[in-house]
C-alpha positions as CSV (number, residue, x, y, z in Angstrom):
1,M,0.0,0.0,0.0
2,K,2.8,2.4,0.9
3,Q,4.6,1.7,-2.4
4,R,1.4,2.3,-4.4
5,G,0.8,5.6,-2.5
6,F,4.3,6.7,-3.2
7,A,3.9,6.0,-6.9
8,L,0.7,7.9,-7.0
9,A,2.4,10.9,-5.4
10,I,5.1,10.8,-8.1
11,V,2.4,10.7,-10.8
12,V,0.5,13.6,-9.3
13,L,3.8,15.6,-8.9
14,T,4.8,14.8,-12.5
15,M,1.4,16.0,-13.8
16,L,1.7,19.2,-11.8
17,L,5.2,19.9,-13.2
18,L,4.0,19.3,-16.7
19,S,1.1,21.6,-16.2
20,L,3.6,24.3,-15.2
21,L,6.2,23.5,-17.9
22,I,4.0,23.2,-20.9
23,P,2.8,26.9,-20.8
24,L,6.4,28.0,-20.1
25,L,7.8,26.0,-23.0
26,Y,5.0,27.4,-25.3
27,Y,5.9,30.9,-24.2
28,L,9.6,30.4,-24.8
29,T,9.0,28.8,-28.2
30,E,6.7,31.7,-29.2
31,R,9.2,34.2,-27.9
32,E,12.1,32.5,-29.8
33,S,9.9,32.6,-32.9
34,N,9.1,36.2,-32.5
35,W,12.8,37.0,-31.8
36,S,13.8,35.2,-35.0
37,V,11.3,37.1,-37.0
38,A,12.5,40.4,-35.5
39,Q,16.1,39.5,-36.1
40,K,15.3,38.7,-39.7
41,Q,13.5,42.0,-40.1
42,S,16.4,43.9,-38.4
43,T,18.8,42.1,-40.8
44,I,16.7,43.1,-43.8
45,A,16.8,46.8,-42.6
46,S,20.5,46.6,-42.1
47,Q,21.1,45.2,-45.5
48,L,19.0,47.9,-47.1
49,A,20.9,50.6,-45.2
50,A,24.2,49.1,-46.4
51,A,22.9,49.1,-50.0
52,G,22.1,52.8,-49.5
53,V,25.8,53.5,-48.7
54,E,26.9,51.7,-51.9
55,R,24.4,53.6,-53.9
56,A,25.8,56.9,-52.5
57,L,29.3,55.8,-53.4
58,W,28.2,54.9,-57.0
59,K,26.5,58.3,-57.4
60,L,29.6,60.2,-56.3
61,K,31.8,58.2,-58.7
62,E,29.4,58.8,-61.5
63,T,30.8,62.2,-62.3
64,N,33.1,64.7,-60.7
65,D,30.4,67.3,-61.1
66,H,28.3,65.8,-58.3
67,W,31.1,66.5,-55.8
68,V,31.6,70.1,-57.1
69,D,27.8,70.7,-56.9
70,L,27.6,69.5,-53.3
71,L,30.5,71.8,-52.4
72,S,28.5,74.7,-53.8
73,G,25.4,73.9,-51.8
74,V,23.5,72.2,-54.6
75,T,21.5,69.0,-53.5
76,L,21.4,65.9,-55.6
77,T,18.0,64.7,-56.6
78,G,17.4,61.3,-55.1
79,Y,20.1,61.8,-52.5
80,N,18.5,64.3,-50.2
81,N,16.1,61.9,-48.4
82,D,13.6,62.6,-51.1
83,V,13.3,59.1,-52.8
84,N,12.2,55.8,-51.4
85,Y,14.4,53.2,-53.1
86,T,13.0,49.6,-53.5
87,D,15.6,48.1,-55.8
88,V,17.1,45.8,-53.2
89,N,14.1,44.1,-51.6
90,Q,11.0,45.6,-53.1
91,E,8.7,43.2,-51.2
92,N,10.2,43.7,-47.8
93,G,11.7,47.2,-47.5
94,I,12.7,50.6,-48.7
95,Y,15.6,53.0,-48.0
96,R,16.5,56.6,-48.4
97,V,19.9,58.3,-49.0
98,L,21.3,61.6,-47.9
99,I,24.6,63.0,-49.2
100,S,25.7,66.4,-47.8
101,S,28.9,68.4,-47.7
102,T,31.1,68.9,-44.6
103,P,33.6,71.6,-43.5
104,D,36.3,69.4,-45.1
105,R,35.9,69.8,-48.9
106,N,37.4,66.4,-49.4
107,K,34.8,64.6,-47.3
108,M,31.1,64.0,-47.8
109,L,28.6,62.9,-45.1
110,V,26.4,59.9,-46.1
111,I,23.4,58.9,-44.1
112,C,21.2,55.9,-45.2
113,T,17.9,55.1,-43.4
114,A,16.1,51.8,-44.2
115,K,12.7,50.5,-43.2
116,D,11.5,46.9,-43.1
117,S,8.0,47.4,-44.6
118,K,6.4,44.4,-42.9
119,A,7.4,45.1,-39.3
120,G,8.2,48.8,-39.5
121,T,11.7,48.2,-38.3
122,Y,14.2,51.0,-39.0
123,K,18.0,51.0,-39.3
124,A,20.3,53.8,-40.1
125,V,24.0,54.1,-40.9
126,R,26.3,57.0,-41.1
127,A,29.5,57.0,-43.3
128,Y,31.9,59.4,-44.8
129,A,32.9,59.4,-48.5
130,R,36.4,60.7,-49.0
131,R,38.4,61.5,-52.1
132,T,42.0,61.8,-52.8
133,Q,42.5,65.5,-53.5
134,V,45.1,68.2,-53.3
135,C,45.8,68.5,-49.6
136,A,49.4,69.8,-49.4
137,A,51.6,72.4,-51.0
138,L,54.0,69.7,-52.1
139,H,53.0,66.0,-52.2
140,G,55.1,63.1,-53.3
141,Y,56.6,59.7,-52.4
142,Q,60.2,60.4,-51.6
143,I,60.4,64.1,-50.9
144,V,64.1,65.2,-51.1
145,N,65.2,68.8,-50.5
146,S,68.6,68.6,-52.2
147,G,71.8,68.8,-50.2
148,S,73.1,71.5,-52.5
149,A,71.9,74.9,-53.8
150,A,70.0,73.0,-56.6
151,G,66.8,71.2,-56.1
152,M,65.7,73.2,-53.1
153,F,62.1,74.3,-52.2
154,T,60.4,76.6,-49.7
155,V,56.8,76.1,-48.8
156,H,54.3,78.6,-47.3
157,W,50.6,78.3,-46.2
158,G,50.4,74.5,-46.3
159,P,52.1,71.3,-45.3
160,I,54.5,69.0,-47.1
161,Y,53.3,65.3,-47.6
162,A,55.5,62.3,-48.3
163,T,53.9,58.9,-48.7
164,G,57.4,57.5,-48.2
165,N,60.3,59.2,-46.5
166,M,61.2,62.9,-46.4
167,Y,64.8,64.1,-46.5
168,L,65.8,67.7,-45.7
169,N,69.1,69.3,-46.7
170,T,72.0,70.8,-44.8
171,L,71.1,74.3,-46.0
172,D,67.6,74.5,-44.7
173,I,67.6,72.3,-41.5
174,N,67.0,75.3,-39.3
175,Q,63.8,76.1,-41.3
176,L,61.3,74.9,-38.8
177,Y,58.3,75.4,-41.1
178,P,56.0,74.3,-42.5
179,R,54.5,71.1,-41.0
180,K,56.0,67.9,-42.5
181,F,54.1,64.7,-42.7
182,A,55.7,61.4,-43.8
183,A,54.6,57.8,-43.8
184,G,58.2,56.9,-43.1
185,N,61.0,58.9,-41.5
186,I,61.9,62.5,-41.6
187,A,65.7,62.8,-41.9
188,V,68.4,65.3,-42.7
189,I,71.1,64.4,-45.1
190,S,74.7,64.8,-43.8
191,S,73.7,67.3,-41.2
192,T,76.2,69.5,-39.3
193,G,73.6,72.0,-38.2
194,V,71.7,72.6,-35.0
195,Y,68.5,70.9,-36.0
196,V,69.1,67.4,-37.3
197,T,67.0,64.4,-38.2
198,R,63.4,64.7,-36.9
199,D,62.6,61.0,-36.5
200,E,63.9,57.7,-37.9
201,N,62.3,55.5,-35.3
202,P,58.9,53.9,-36.1
203,S,58.1,53.7,-32.3
204,S,56.1,56.5,-30.7
205,P,56.4,59.4,-30.2
206,N,56.5,60.3,-33.9
207,S,55.7,64.0,-33.7
208,D,56.4,67.2,-31.8
209,N,52.8,68.3,-32.7
210,L,54.2,71.5,-34.1
211,E,56.3,70.9,-37.1
212,Y,56.9,67.2,-37.9
213,Y,54.8,64.1,-38.1
214,A,56.8,61.0,-39.0
215,Y,55.3,57.6,-39.5
216,A,51.9,59.3,-39.9
217,N,48.9,58.4,-42.0
218,V,49.4,60.4,-45.1
219,S,46.8,60.8,-47.9
220,P,47.6,59.2,-51.2
221,I,49.2,61.4,-53.9
222,V,46.4,62.9,-56.0
223,T,46.0,61.1,-59.3
224,P,44.4,63.4,-62.0
225,D,41.9,61.9,-64.4
226,F,44.5,61.8,-67.2
227,D,42.1,60.8,-70.0
228,F,39.8,63.7,-69.1
229,Y,42.6,66.3,-69.0
230,R,44.3,65.0,-72.1
231,A,41.0,65.3,-74.0
232,S,40.2,68.7,-72.5
233,A,43.7,70.0,-73.5
234,A,43.3,68.7,-77.0
235,A,40.0,70.5,-77.3
236,L,41.6,73.7,-76.2
237,G,44.6,73.2,-78.5
238,T,47.0,72.9,-75.5
239,Y,47.9,69.2,-75.8
240,Y,51.5,68.3,-76.8
241,S,52.7,64.8,-77.5
242,T,56.4,65.6,-78.0
243,A,59.0,67.7,-76.3
244,T,57.9,71.3,-76.1
245,T,59.4,74.7,-75.0
246,F,57.5,77.9,-74.2
247,A,59.2,81.2,-73.6
248,S,57.4,83.8,-71.5
249,L,54.0,82.2,-71.7
250,V,51.2,84.3,-70.2
251,T,47.6,82.9,-70.1
252,T,44.1,83.7,-69.0
253,P,42.7,81.8,-66.0
254,G,41.4,78.2,-66.3
255,K,43.9,76.9,-68.9
256,I,44.7,73.2,-69.1
257,Y,48.1,72.1,-70.5
258,F,48.8,68.4,-71.0
259,F,52.3,67.3,-72.0
260,D,53.1,63.6,-72.9
261,G,56.7,64.6,-73.6
262,N,59.2,66.8,-71.8
263,V,58.3,70.4,-71.4
264,T,60.3,73.6,-70.6
265,L,58.6,76.8,-69.5
266,Q,61.1,79.6,-69.5
267,G,61.5,83.3,-69.6
268,N,61.4,86.3,-67.2
269,N,57.7,87.1,-68.0
270,K,55.6,83.9,-67.7
271,F,52.3,83.6,-65.9
272,I,50.4,80.4,-66.4
273,Q,47.0,80.1,-64.8
274,G,45.3,76.7,-64.6
275,I,46.4,73.0,-64.6
276,I,49.7,71.7,-65.9
277,I,50.1,67.9,-66.3
278,A,53.5,66.8,-67.4
279,M,53.8,63.0,-67.8
280,K,57.6,63.3,-68.1
281,K,60.0,66.0,-67.1
282,I,59.0,69.6,-66.6
283,T,61.6,72.4,-66.4
284,L,60.9,75.9,-65.1
285,N,63.5,78.6,-65.9
286,G,63.9,82.4,-66.0
287,D,64.0,85.0,-63.3
288,N,60.3,86.0,-63.7
289,T,60.7,89.6,-62.7
290,A,58.7,91.3,-65.4
291,G,55.1,91.3,-66.6
292,Q,52.3,89.7,-64.6
293,G,52.3,87.4,-61.6
294,N,52.5,90.1,-59.0
295,Y,48.8,90.1,-57.9
296,S,47.6,90.2,-54.3
297,V,45.8,87.6,-52.3
298,T,44.8,87.0,-48.6
299,P,45.7,83.5,-47.5
300,T,43.1,81.4,-45.7
301,T,45.5,78.8,-44.3
302,G,49.0,78.8,-42.9
303,T,49.2,80.0,-39.3
304,Q,49.5,76.4,-38.0
305,E,52.5,76.0,-40.4
306,Y,54.5,78.5,-38.4
307,Q,54.3,77.2,-34.9
308,R,58.0,76.6,-34.3
309,N,59.5,79.4,-36.5
310,C,58.7,81.9,-39.2
311,P,60.4,83.0,-42.5
312,I,61.8,86.2,-41.0
313,R,63.6,84.0,-38.5
314,K,64.5,81.1,-40.7
315,D,68.2,81.1,-39.8
316,A,67.5,81.5,-36.1
317,T,68.3,78.8,-33.6
318,G,67.5,78.1,-29.9
319,A,65.4,80.7,-28.2
320,S,65.7,83.0,-31.2
321,A,63.5,80.6,-33.2
322,F,59.9,80.9,-32.3
323,G,56.5,80.7,-33.9
324,D,53.8,83.1,-35.0
325,T,53.0,85.9,-32.6
326,V,50.8,89.0,-32.4
327,A,53.4,90.8,-34.6
328,Q,52.6,91.2,-38.3
329,D,54.6,90.1,-41.4
330,E,56.3,87.2,-39.7
331,F,55.3,85.2,-42.8
332,P,53.7,86.2,-46.1
333,G,50.2,87.5,-45.5
334,D,50.6,87.5,-41.7
335,G,48.1,89.9,-40.0
336,G,49.1,89.0,-36.5
337,L,48.5,86.0,-34.3
338,A,46.4,83.5,-36.2
339,T,45.1,86.2,-38.6
340,Y,45.8,87.1,-42.2
341,K,46.1,90.1,-44.5
342,S,46.7,90.8,-48.1
343,F,50.0,89.7,-49.6
344,T,51.4,90.8,-52.9
345,F,53.6,88.4,-54.9
346,G,56.8,89.8,-56.1
347,T,57.5,91.5,-52.7
348,T,59.6,90.3,-49.8
349,S,56.9,91.0,-47.2
350,G,56.9,88.3,-44.5
351,G,60.2,86.8,-45.6
352,A,59.0,85.9,-49.1
353,G,61.6,85.5,-51.9
354,G,60.4,88.5,-53.9
355,K,59.8,86.8,-57.3
356,R,56.6,86.9,-59.2
357,V,54.3,83.9,-59.7
358,S,55.2,81.6,-62.6
359,V,52.3,79.2,-62.2
360,K,49.0,79.9,-60.5
361,G,47.3,76.5,-60.2
362,F,48.2,72.9,-60.1
363,I,51.3,71.1,-61.4
364,Y,51.5,67.3,-61.8
365,V,55.0,65.9,-62.4
366,G,55.4,62.5,-64.0
367,T,59.2,61.9,-63.8
368,E,61.2,65.0,-62.9
369,L,60.9,68.6,-61.8
370,A,63.8,70.8,-62.7
371,G,64.8,74.5,-62.7
372,G,67.6,77.0,-63.0
373,V,70.2,77.3,-60.2
374,T,70.3,81.0,-59.9
375,N,66.6,81.9,-59.8
376,T,63.5,80.9,-57.8
377,Q,60.3,79.7,-59.5
378,V,57.1,80.7,-57.6
379,V,54.1,78.5,-57.7
380,H,50.8,79.6,-56.1
381,G,48.8,76.4,-55.8
382,A,50.3,73.0,-55.3
383,I,52.7,70.5,-56.9
384,A,52.1,66.8,-56.9
385,L,55.0,64.4,-57.8
386,S,54.2,60.9,-59.0
387,K,55.6,58.0,-57.0
388,T,58.6,57.9,-59.3
389,A,59.1,61.7,-59.7
390,S,61.6,63.9,-57.8
391,I,62.9,67.5,-57.7
392,T,66.3,67.3,-59.3
393,S,67.4,70.9,-59.7
394,G,66.3,74.5,-59.3
395,K,64.8,76.5,-56.5
396,F,61.0,76.6,-55.9
397,E,58.9,78.7,-53.6
398,I,55.4,77.2,-53.2
399,F,52.4,79.1,-51.8
400,Y,49.6,76.6,-51.0
401,D,46.1,77.3,-52.3
402,P,43.6,75.0,-50.5
403,N,40.8,75.8,-53.0
404,L,42.2,73.9,-55.9
405,E,39.7,71.5,-57.5
406,I,41.2,68.6,-59.4
407,R,39.2,66.0,-61.3
408,T,40.5,62.7,-60.1
409,L,39.9,59.1,-61.1
410,A,36.6,57.5,-59.8
411,S,38.7,55.0,-57.8
412,E,40.0,57.9,-55.7
413,I,36.6,58.1,-53.9
414,Y,36.1,55.6,-51.1
415,I,33.9,55.1,-48.0
416,D,35.3,55.7,-44.5
417,K,34.1,55.5,-40.9
418,W,30.9,53.4,-41.2
419,E,28.8,53.3,-38.0
420,E,25.2,52.6,-37.0
421,I,23.2,55.5,-35.7
422,M,19.7,56.2,-34.3
423,P,17.3,56.2,-37.3
424,T,14.8,58.9,-38.0
425,P,11.5,57.2,-39.1
426,F,9.8,58.3,-42.3
């Protein structure tokens, strides 16, 4: 009897447990099913948002005009949160795309918001589209400021970028300006001066946060759209396939010159305004003391380039070398501490060399940049050296213009800094 009573108690207890577990199991199963559906819907929305980013990248690569329009404040139809796209998953979801400019003219903001139509689930991602563009006064792979009087350069209003190493010379090692960025080391060749190699050690620290930044992330060298510029120059009658020499060439603004052979630009009265692309060697000669090239401009960048020293103190050392102050004319266009004023090319104000501008615009060098030994060539804009190009002779004074707009290859636009953000329902 006791055994049968004990068995009956077990049966009753088992039934009681089942009566409790079955609803719980049903609840957990239903919840798992709902979670799986929600996860699927969330995944669909995420996929749609990702598709929106890819669509934005495609649109920016479609034509260089889109980037230029966005910089001028023009919105792109279909990319201003004004179109519901259904091309990815028409049955299950839609997405919208917004592309807008940022304070950095070489970076666009991309926001894509997606909705799972069945469940009303939203996802949004924020990304930045970047382009390789002119971002330094002088940009190249191995930047070498020659160890002799030839092949030297001075830079104002913008930094120097080297995607490889940067080598300074024995004649300008006390020149503690402008900022120098290199993906490798920043060294001085055969130095006997006060300021020697900046950094040859990949280990941190790699910067003084004032003048040099060794082993830094350096933007790629800008690659112009060669086919576009070659065709544009041909249409303008300024394309040259063989070696060419111009004497005292003066142009109107907006010119495009494309040289597949070597080119020499010489004379004391030359003023070329626009874009020069030389696939081989380009030589600049002449004193350039006559004619045009002596206009005035107020710089918009540069004060951060003179944090350790200024042109009027370029030979100073120790405590005598110090950066921009409230005093004016410590560099060309210096209006005081962190302010600017008008500067006239061809004058020596602020420690400038005093020669007139030879080229106002952008120069791309395919193999070699050369010049005369006894005169300085002034460029107001920027110079880009291909990975195999170098400055082999001459003296150059480069005044950076941050407003240059160069048409680059579509592959030079890429997506950076992708992150999920709180969506705004629509």
